C-alpha positions as CSV (number, residue, x, y, z in Angstrom):
1,M,109.4,10.2,111.5
2,R,110.7,12.7,114.1
3,F,111.4,16.3,113.1
4,T,112.2,19.7,114.6
5,K,110.4,22.8,113.4
6,M,112.5,26.0,113.5
7,Q,112.1,29.5,112.2
8,G,114.3,32.4,111.3
9,L,112.2,35.5,111.2
10,G,109.1,33.4,110.4
11,N,110.9,31.6,107.5
12,D,110.0,28.1,108.9
13,Y,111.3,24.7,107.9
14,L,111.1,21.2,109.3
15,Y,114.6,19.9,110.2
16,F,115.8,16.4,110.1
17,Y,119.2,15.1,111.3
18,E,119.5,12.3,108.8
19,E,120.3,11.5,105.2
20,V,117.8,12.6,102.6
21,P,115.2,9.8,101.8
22,E,114.4,8.8,98.2
23,N,110.8,10.1,98.4
24,V,111.9,13.6,99.7
25,E,109.9,15.5,97.0
26,E,106.7,13.9,98.0
27,L,107.5,14.4,101.7
28,A,108.2,18.1,101.2
29,I,104.9,18.6,99.4
30,R,102.8,16.7,102.0
31,L,104.5,17.9,105.2
32,S,104.8,21.5,104.1
33,D,101.0,21.9,103.4
34,R,99.7,24.2,106.1
35,H,96.2,22.7,106.1
36,F,96.7,19.0,105.5
37,G,100.3,18.7,106.6
38,V,102.5,20.1,109.3
39,G,103.0,23.5,107.7
40,S,106.3,24.9,106.6
41,D,108.3,26.6,103.8
42,G,110.0,23.3,103.2
43,L,112.3,20.7,104.7
44,I,116.0,20.9,105.6
45,Y,118.1,17.9,106.1
46,I,121.4,18.1,108.2
47,C,123.7,15.4,107.0
48,H,127.3,14.1,107.1
49,S,129.8,16.1,105.1
50,D,133.3,15.1,103.9
51,V,134.4,18.7,103.4
52,A,132.8,20.6,106.3
53,D,131.4,20.2,109.8
54,F,127.9,19.5,108.4
55,K,126.0,19.5,105.2
56,M,122.5,20.9,104.6
57,R,120.1,20.1,101.8
58,I,116.9,22.3,101.3
59,F,113.7,21.2,99.7
60,N,111.0,23.8,99.0
61,A,107.3,23.4,99.7
62,D,106.8,22.3,96.1
63,G,109.4,19.6,96.4
64,S,112.1,21.3,94.4
65,E,115.6,21.5,95.8
66,A,117.1,24.9,96.7
67,K,120.7,25.8,96.6
68,M,120.8,28.0,99.7
69,C,118.6,29.5,102.4
70,G,120.1,32.2,104.7
71,N,117.4,31.9,107.4
72,G,117.7,28.1,107.2
73,I,121.4,27.9,107.6
74,R,121.3,30.1,110.8
75,C,118.8,27.5,112.2
76,V,121.2,24.7,111.3
77,G,123.8,26.4,113.4
78,K,121.5,26.6,116.4
79,Y,120.2,23.1,115.9
80,V,123.6,21.4,115.9
81,Y,125.0,23.4,118.8
82,D,122.0,23.4,121.1
83,K,121.4,19.7,120.5
84,G,125.0,18.9,121.4
85,Y,126.2,17.7,117.9
86,T,129.1,20.2,118.2
87,D,130.7,22.4,120.7
88,K,132.2,24.7,118.1
89,T,131.1,28.3,117.8
90,T,132.7,28.7,114.4
91,L,131.2,26.2,111.9
92,K,131.6,25.2,108.3
93,V,128.4,24.1,106.6
94,E,128.3,22.6,103.1
95,S,125.5,23.6,100.8
96,M,124.7,23.4,97.1
97,S,126.0,27.0,96.8
98,G,129.3,26.2,98.5
99,I,130.7,26.0,102.1
100,K,129.5,28.8,104.4
101,T,131.1,29.9,107.7
102,L,128.9,30.5,110.7
103,E,129.8,32.4,113.8
104,L,127.5,31.5,116.7
105,T,126.7,33.9,119.5
106,V,126.0,31.8,122.6
107,E,124.4,32.9,125.8
108,D,123.7,30.6,128.8
109,G,124.5,27.5,126.6
110,S,122.1,28.4,123.8
111,V,122.7,30.1,120.4
112,K,121.0,33.5,120.4
113,E,122.3,34.9,117.1
114,V,124.2,33.7,114.1
115,T,126.4,35.6,111.6
116,V,126.9,33.9,108.3
117,D,129.7,34.6,105.8
118,M,127.5,34.3,102.7
119,E,130.6,34.8,100.4
120,C,130.5,37.1,97.4
121,A,127.4,38.4,95.7
122,T,127.4,38.5,91.9
123,V,125.5,41.3,90.2
124,E,124.4,41.3,86.5
125,K,123.4,44.3,84.5
126,E,120.0,45.9,85.3
127,K,117.4,44.6,82.8
128,T,113.8,45.3,81.8
129,V,111.4,42.3,81.4
130,T,107.9,42.3,80.0
131,V,105.4,40.4,82.0
132,N,101.8,39.4,81.0
133,L,99.6,39.7,84.0
134,G,96.4,38.7,82.2
135,D,95.0,42.3,81.9
136,G,97.9,43.5,79.7
137,A,101.6,43.5,79.5
138,E,103.8,45.3,82.0
139,S,107.4,46.3,81.8
140,V,109.5,45.9,85.0
141,R,113.0,47.1,85.7
142,L,114.9,44.8,87.9
143,L,118.5,44.0,89.0
144,P,119.6,40.3,88.9
145,V,121.8,39.3,91.8
146,S,123.2,35.8,92.7
147,M,123.8,34.7,96.2
148,G,124.5,31.1,95.0
149,N,120.8,31.1,94.1
150,P,119.1,33.6,91.8
151,H,117.3,36.8,92.8
152,A,115.5,39.6,90.9
153,V,115.5,42.8,93.0
154,I,112.8,45.4,92.2
155,F,112.8,48.8,93.9
156,T,109.4,50.2,94.9
157,E,108.1,53.2,96.7
158,N,105.9,51.1,99.0
159,A,106.8,47.5,99.8
160,E,103.6,47.0,101.7
161,T,101.5,47.3,98.6
162,A,104.0,45.4,96.3
163,P,102.2,42.9,94.0
164,L,103.9,39.8,95.2
165,T,101.2,37.3,94.2
166,T,100.8,38.7,90.7
167,L,104.0,40.3,89.5
168,G,106.3,38.3,91.8
169,A,104.7,35.0,90.8
170,A,105.0,35.9,87.1
171,I,108.6,36.9,87.3
172,E,109.5,33.7,89.1
173,K,108.7,31.7,86.0
174,H,109.6,34.3,83.4
175,E,111.6,33.1,80.4
176,A,114.4,35.4,81.3
177,F,115.1,33.1,84.3
178,P,115.0,29.6,82.9
179,G,115.4,27.9,86.3
180,G,113.1,30.3,88.1
181,V,114.1,33.2,90.4
182,N,113.3,34.6,93.8
183,V,111.7,38.1,93.5
184,E,112.4,40.9,96.1
185,F,110.4,44.1,96.3
186,V,112.5,46.7,98.2
187,Q,111.7,50.1,99.6
188,V,114.6,52.4,100.5
189,I,114.1,54.1,103.9
190,S,117.6,55.4,104.4
191,E,121.2,54.5,103.7
192,T,121.1,52.1,106.6
193,E,117.5,50.9,106.5
194,L,115.5,49.0,103.9
195,R,112.0,47.4,103.8
196,M,111.8,44.2,101.8
197,R,109.1,41.6,100.9
198,V,109.7,38.5,98.9
199,W,108.1,36.0,96.6
200,E,110.3,32.9,97.0
201,R,111.0,30.4,94.1
202,G,109.1,27.2,94.9
203,S,107.5,28.5,98.1
204,G,105.6,31.7,97.3
205,I,105.2,34.5,99.9
206,T,107.4,33.9,102.9
207,M,108.0,35.9,106.1
208,A,111.7,36.3,105.3
209,C,114.4,35.3,102.9
210,G,118.0,35.5,104.1
211,T,119.7,35.3,100.7
212,G,117.0,37.7,99.3
213,T,117.9,40.2,102.0
214,C,121.6,39.9,101.1
215,A,120.7,40.4,97.4
216,S,118.6,43.4,98.2
217,V,121.4,45.2,100.1
218,M,123.8,44.3,97.3
219,A,121.4,45.8,94.7
220,A,120.9,48.9,96.9
221,I,124.6,49.5,97.0
222,C,124.9,49.1,93.2
223,K,122.1,51.7,92.8
224,G,123.8,54.1,95.3
225,Y,121.1,53.8,97.9
226,C,123.4,52.1,100.5
227,K,127.1,51.9,101.2
228,Y,129.8,49.3,101.5
229,N,131.2,48.5,105.0
230,T,128.1,49.8,106.6
231,P,125.6,47.6,108.4
232,V,122.1,47.9,106.9
233,C,119.0,46.9,108.8
234,V,116.4,45.2,106.6
235,H,112.8,45.0,107.8
236,L,111.1,41.8,106.7
237,D,107.6,40.6,107.4
238,G,109.0,38.3,110.1
239,G,111.5,40.7,111.7
240,D,114.9,42.3,111.0
241,L,118.2,41.1,109.5
242,T,121.5,43.1,109.5
243,I,123.6,42.9,106.4
244,E,127.1,44.2,105.9
245,I,128.8,44.0,102.5
246,K,132.6,44.6,102.0
247,E,134.1,46.3,99.0
248,D,134.9,43.0,97.4
249,N,131.1,42.2,97.5
250,R,131.5,39.7,100.4
251,V,128.3,39.5,102.4
252,F,127.8,39.0,106.1
253,M,124.3,38.3,107.4
254,T,123.4,38.5,111.1
255,G,120.1,37.4,112.6
256,P,118.2,35.2,115.0
257,A,117.2,31.5,114.9
258,A,114.6,29.8,117.0
259,F,113.0,26.5,117.8
260,V,109.3,26.2,117.4
261,C,108.5,22.6,118.4
262,E,109.5,18.9,118.0
263,A,107.1,16.2,117.0
264,D,106.6,12.8,115.6
265,T,104.3,12.2,112.6
266,D,103.1,9.4,110.4
267,I,101.5,11.8,107.8
268,A,103.7,10.4,105.1
269,K,101.9,7.1,105.4
270,R,98.4,8.5,105.1
């Protein structure tokens, strides 16, 4: 099989321009392994769509299918333009969380930056969940936000020391979120600047999460830390994203996308 590895702020996936195979769960697990496979946060297939320019399907490193990936969809935009599958700079991409509109910034024939209309965020009431971490129960205050996929946003004084592998992993599978949830730990720096780290559902710690970044800014606005109609720079482990949210909760995400490499592999046969 032939694939292209791409990354958006270090959130890396293997991209295939083809229909999804029957054994995709097994492939995602084997290819995503960073020691015995190629290494990635999962697989993204770019397919034919009857309702948009292209369709994307996302499979996490554990084989589960994701509804949406903000960093992944930016890379889809770069992939189809730079490889000549389209000459449009405004694209419609179908996903499991709806059709998203992409605006491509092109320089010297190559996409340098992508702005994605992520549509409206949905915020639930803030809630407290009790988590058993093995050495006792801990109560955590969080704000649930949906970007077409579920997020639990936790505000912290220091994102660098946030307990991603313990608290993040436990909340992902908490009974309050029957289908699992992405967990964001957010530090407020100013009204226009946040620091965020993430434990992604199905993938664990990743360098960046586009939908999680959008959810974090939405939560910060709800808490009064940030403002509507104002670009907010969010610092992630892999780099920065700019998020602007309108008063109707419509979210616009701007950030880079990059090729890493292209390769052929027969690992699926081994």
